[in-house]
Structures are given as structure tokens and as C-alpha cells.
C-alpha positions in Angstrom: -69.4 27.4 -3.7 -71.6 28.9 -6.3 -71.4 32.5 -7.3 -74.9 34.0 -7.1 -75.0 36.8 -9.7 -78.2 38.3 -8.5 -79.6 38.1 -5.0 -83.1 38.1 -6.6 -82.7 34.4 -7.3 -81.5 33.6 -3.8 -83.1 33.0 -0.4 -81.1 31.6 2.5 -82.7 28.7 4.4 -79.9 28.9 6.9 -79.1 31.5 9.5 -76.3 33.8 8.4 -73.8 36.3 9.6 -73.5 39.1 7.0 -71.1 41.9 6.2 -71.6 44.5 3.4 -69.1 46.1 1.2 -67.1 46.2 -2.1 -64.0 44.4 -0.7 -62.1 45.4 -3.9 -58.6 44.0 -3.7 -59.5 41.7 -0.7 -56.2 43.0 0.7 -54.8 42.3 4.2 -57.1 44.9 5.8 -60.2 43.3 4.2 -58.9 39.8 5.1 -58.9 40.7 8.8 -62.6 41.5 8.5 -63.4 38.5 6.3 -61.6 36.1 8.7 -63.6 37.6 11.6 -66.8 37.1 9.7 -65.9 33.5 9.0 -64.8 32.6 12.5 -68.0 34.3 13.9 -70.0 32.1 11.6 -68.2 28.9 12.8 -68.5 29.9 16.5 -72.2 30.8 16.2 -73.3 28.1 13.7 -74.1 30.7 11.0 -73.2 30.7 7.3 -70.8 33.6 6.4 -72.1 35.9 3.7 -70.6 39.0 2.0 -73.2 41.2 0.3 -71.6 43.3 -2.4 -73.0 45.6 -5.1 -72.1 45.6 -8.7 -71.8 47.7 -10.8 -69.9 50.0 -8.3 -72.5 52.5 -7.0 -70.4 55.4 -8.3 -70.8 54.0 -11.8 -74.5 54.2 -11.5 -75.2 57.3 -9.4 -72.4 59.5 -10.6 -72.0 58.0 -14.0 -68.3 57.6 -13.1 -67.2 55.1 -15.8 -63.6 55.9 -15.2 -63.5 54.1 -11.9 -61.0 51.2 -11.9 -61.1 48.3 -9.6 -58.2 46.1 -8.3 -60.1 42.9 -8.9 -62.7 41.8 -11.4 -65.8 40.4 -9.8 -64.7 36.8 -10.6 -61.2 37.4 -9.2 -62.8 38.8 -6.0 -65.1 35.8 -5.7 -62.2 33.3 -6.1 -60.1 35.1 -3.4 -63.0 35.3 -0.9 -63.9 31.6 -1.4 -60.2 30.7 -1.0 -60.4 32.4 2.5 -63.3 30.1 3.4 -66.3 32.3 2.8 -69.6 30.5 2.4 -71.4 32.9 0.0 -70.6 36.0 -2.0 -73.9 37.5 -3.0 -74.0 40.2 -5.7 -76.8 42.7 -5.7 -77.1 44.5 -9.0 -76.9 48.2 -8.1 -79.5 50.2 -9.9 -81.0 53.7 -9.4 -84.2 52.0 -8.4 -82.4 50.0 -5.7 -80.6 53.1 -4.4 -84.1 54.6 -3.7 -85.0 51.7 -1.3 -85.6 53.1 2.2 -83.2 51.9 5.0 -86.0 49.8 6.6 -87.0 48.2 3.3 -83.4 47.3 2.6 -83.1 45.7 6.0 -86.4 43.8 5.7 -86.2 42.8 2.1 -82.5 42.0 1.8 -81.0 41.3 5.2 -84.0 39.6 6.8 -86.1 38.0 4.0 -83.3 37.1 1.6 -80.3 36.5 3.8 -82.0 35.4 7.0 -79.3 37.4 8.9 -78.9 36.8 12.6 -75.8 38.9 12.9 -74.5 41.8 10.9 -70.8 42.9 11.1 -70.5 46.5 9.9 -68.2 49.5 9.9 -68.8 52.2 12.5 -69.3 54.7 9.7 -71.5 52.6 7.4 -74.4 54.5 5.7 -77.2 52.8 3.9 -80.7 53.3 2.5 -82.1 56.1 0.3 -79.7 59.0 0.2 -77.5 57.0 2.6 -79.4 58.6 5.5 -79.3 55.6 7.9 -76.3 54.7 10.1 -75.1 51.9 12.5 -77.4 53.2 15.3 -80.4 52.8 13.0 -79.2 49.4 12.0 -79.1 48.4 15.7 -82.7 49.5 16.2 -83.8 47.5 13.1 -81.9 44.6 14.6 -84.0 44.8 17.8 -87.2 44.8 15.6 -86.2 42.0 13.2 -84.1 39.8 15.5 -80.5 40.2 14.5 -77.4 41.4 16.3 -75.1 44.2 15.1 -71.4 44.0 15.6 -69.2 47.1 14.9 -65.9 47.1 13.0 -63.6 49.6 14.7 -62.5 52.9 13.2 -58.9 51.6 13.1 -59.8 48.5 11.0 -62.0 50.6 8.6 -59.1 53.2 8.3 -56.7 50.3 7.5 -58.9 49.1 4.7 -59.3 52.6 3.2 -55.6 53.4 3.5 -54.5 50.1 2.0 -56.9 50.4 -1.0 -55.6 53.9 -1.8 -52.0 52.8 -1.5 -52.5 49.7 -3.7 -54.1 51.8 -6.5 -51.3 54.3 -6.3 -48.6 51.5 -6.3 -50.3 49.9 -9.4 -50.3 53.2 -11.2 -46.6 53.6 -10.4 -45.9 50.0 -11.4 -44.7 49.1 -7.9 -45.7 45.4 -7.8 -43.6 44.6 -4.8 -45.5 47.2 -2.7 -48.9 46.1 -4.3 -48.4 42.5 -3.4 -47.3 43.3 0.2 -50.5 45.2 0.8 -52.7 42.6 -0.9 -51.1 39.6 0.9 -51.1 37.7 -2.4 -49.9 38.4 -6.0 -51.8 40.9 -8.1 -53.2 39.2 -11.2 -54.6 39.9 -14.6 -57.1 37.5 -16.0 -58.1 37.3 -19.6 -58.4 35.3 -22.8 -55.4 34.5 -25.0 -56.0 36.1 -28.4 -53.9 36.3 -31.6 -51.9 39.5 -31.9 -49.7 40.8 -34.7 -47.2 38.0 -33.9 -44.4 40.6 -33.7 -42.9 38.6 -30.8 -42.5 35.6 -33.0 -40.4 37.6 -35.4 -38.2 38.7 -32.4 -37.8 35.0 -31.3 -40.0 36.0 -28.3 -43.4 34.6 -29.1 -46.1 36.1 -26.9 -49.6 35.3 -25.8 -51.9 38.4 -26.1 -54.1 38.7 -23.1 -57.5 40.3 -23.7 -59.2 41.6 -20.5 -62.9 41.8 -21.0 -63.7 43.9 -17.9 -63.0 47.5 -18.8 -63.1 48.5 -15.1 -60.1 46.4 -14.2 -57.1 48.5 -13.1 -54.1 47.7 -15.3 -50.7 48.6 -13.9 -48.3 51.2 -15.4 -46.9 50.4 -18.8 -43.7 48.4 -18.7 -42.2 44.9 -18.4 -43.0 42.6 -15.5 -41.9 39.2 -14.2 -44.9 36.9 -14.1 -46.2 33.4 -13.5 -49.3 31.4 -14.4 -50.7 27.9 -14.0 -51.4 26.5 -17.5 -52.7 23.0 -18.0 -51.9 22.4 -14.3 -48.3 23.3 -14.8 -46.5 26.3 -13.2 -45.0 28.5 -15.9 -42.9 31.7 -15.5 -42.4 34.4 -18.0 -42.2 38.1 -18.7 -45.1 40.4 -19.6 -45.2 43.7 -21.4 -48.0 46.2 -20.9 -48.0 49.1 -23.3 -48.2 50.4 -26.8 -45.2 48.8 -28.5 -43.7 52.2 -29.4 -40.7 50.7 -31.3 -43.1 49.4 -34.0 -45.4 52.5 -33.7 -48.1 50.7 -31.8 -51.2 52.8 -30.9 -53.3 50.5 -28.8 -52.6 49.2 -25.3 -51.7 45.5 -25.3 -50.8 42.9 -22.6 -48.4 40.4 -24.0 -46.7 37.5 -22.1 -43.7 35.5 -23.2 -43.6 32.3 -21.3 -40.2 30.6 -20.7 -39.7 26.9 -21.7 -43.3 26.7 -23.0 -44.6 25.9 -26.5 -48.2 24.9 -26.3 -51.0 26.4 -28.3 -53.2 28.2 -25.8 -55.2 30.5 -28.1 -58.7 30.9 -26.7 -57.8 29.8 -23.2 -58.8 31.9 -20.2 -55.7 32.3 -18.0 -54.7 34.2 -14.9 -51.3 35.9 -14.9 -49.7 36.8 -11.5 -47.3 39.7 -11.4 -44.2 39.1 -9.3 -41.9 42.1 -10.0 -41.2 44.9 -12.4 -38.3 44.8 -14.8 -38.4 48.3 -16.5 -40.5 51.1 -18.0 -41.7 50.7 -21.6 -39.4 52.5 -24.0 -39.0 53.2 -27.7 -35.9 51.6 -29.2 -34.2 53.0 -32.3 -34.6 49.6 -34.1 -36.2 46.3 -33.8 -32.7 44.8 -33.3 -32.1 47.0 -30.3 -35.4 45.9 -28.9 -34.3 42.2 -29.4 -31.1 42.8 -27.4 -33.1 44.4 -24.6 -35.6 41.5 -24.5 -32.7 39.1 -24.0 -31.5 41.2 -21.1 -35.0 41.3 -19.7 -35.2 37.6 -19.9 -32.0 37.2 -18.0 -33.2 39.7 -15.3 -36.4 37.6 -14.9 -34.6 34.3 -14.8 -32.2 35.6 -12.1 -35.1 36.9 -10.0 -37.0 33.6 -10.4 -33.9 31.6 -9.4 -33.4 33.8 -6.3 -37.0 34.0 -5.1 -38.9 31.1 -6.5 -36.5 28.2 -7.0 
């Protein structure tokens, strides 16, 4: 499955069933819609396509650069393909694109590019210039251009919206248990391992610093977490600290992972860290020695949790 960054370079030679949306989080509410899309495709002999917009329209139209997303675009792609989706197509969202009329959008994108024979869409979906077209307009276009429109119910759309709101709130509160329950999988942070100040090494807790390139990625509340990762095809557990390292007067947010029973050089590697549970809030200790004692306790907490839940 190839990620198609820009729909401009793509034209489907096969008939498709399409849904449109951000699908940020690809949580259990989204998964219900995605599974319906995929099963419809299999039943009707159509390729399943999700059309998504990036950057997020609010970043472009309202210059809202503070918007934070649960997944990076690559994380979202991997989850969707894992569910069995045929194609995730990304349309670059620009001011120019936002001025496209509803009919031009249907003709140029859904018909000419995607070869859509069926569109599955929310009852409240708005599209076209100034978002002035609705599902009834889409059904009329469907009659003109030869595709069927299937409606996603208000209940399912509400479930999606409620879940997304609850997940963002849970992440801001550091509630990983609740986050993972809503997602239906473990929330993850993906980034490159970089060299830090190597303070962890002095504490006998060497850490991998994780640099997340995507500034729009929602990072959970500062604190310590129990985590796991697949590194060189091996499952590794550890504990991760997100925060400012106040005990040593840190000023910059860092994401540092101490892996258990692991001693390979992974600098420069791109890895994904899954968060399993929260240990505690970040706090400032009176000395480095006091921090060391707490880290030993944190490790024991993590090992006990892993033995109980992941052995």
C-alpha cells in the first residue's frame, strides 16, 4: 500500500467506494466507519478509499497553528492500512482548494480522480466553497455523475466527535488507560532517537531522547509513563518521561525513554513508543540523589505492571 501524498499525482483506474474526513486518532468510532467502508468495497467489488485533507483546514483558513492532532499523518496511514484500507489519499488543503465549488470538487476529485461509484458520508457533511453544499446536494450530484451516496447516521457521527474530544482531554490529563480504551489500540509517539545531555547515564538510567518532528502532534501531560517499543524486531519495555527535567533546572520539553534490559546503540533510528500506563506526575526533587531513588521506585512500579498485564 503506497501512501499517496498528493492526489494530484493519482488517478484511479478502478471503481472505488470513498469516505471523506480527518479520521484523527482512528479511534473505535472511526474504526466502525472504516470497517463499513472496507466491507462495502469487498461486497461491491470496489477499492476502499479515504480522502483526507492536510494540513488541517483550520490551520489554513483560520491560521490555527495551535491545533494538535492525536496522530501524525504517517501514524494515521499505518493504522488505516492495518485495518485493511486500500488507499489513503491526501489532498493538500490550500486556500485555493477551499474556493473550489461543490460541483467542481465532485467532478474533479470524486469522479475524475477517484472514479467513485459509492460515497459513504456523514448526515451533516458540508463541502465546497464556504461549505455551502450538504448531503442532499451530494445525492443530486450522484445522480448526475453516476455514484451512490450512503449516509452515516447521526449516532455514529456523534460517537466519533465525542470520542475525539474525550481522547484529547484524557491525553491532556495524562490518562493513558482511558485514551487507549477509546482508541482501541495503544497511543504512540513516533520520532527519531537523538543525543541529549546524557543526564540519565549519570543516574544509571540511560535514556533515548525522542525528537518528534511534527509540531502538531498532541503530546500527553508531563510525567512518567510505562511504555513498550519494537526495536530491531524485538519487543522492549521501558519507562518514559515527558517534561522539563525540573530537578536539573531544565527549560525545554523533552521526551526520554529508559528501556529495560536493553543496551544497543539506536541513535538516529526512527522508533515508535507505545504508552501503556502512567506512573506519576513530573516533580522537582531536592537533589539528584532523591531523583535517583524515585527512578528506582518508578522502575519497580513499571516492572510490576508489565508482569501483571503483559507477561
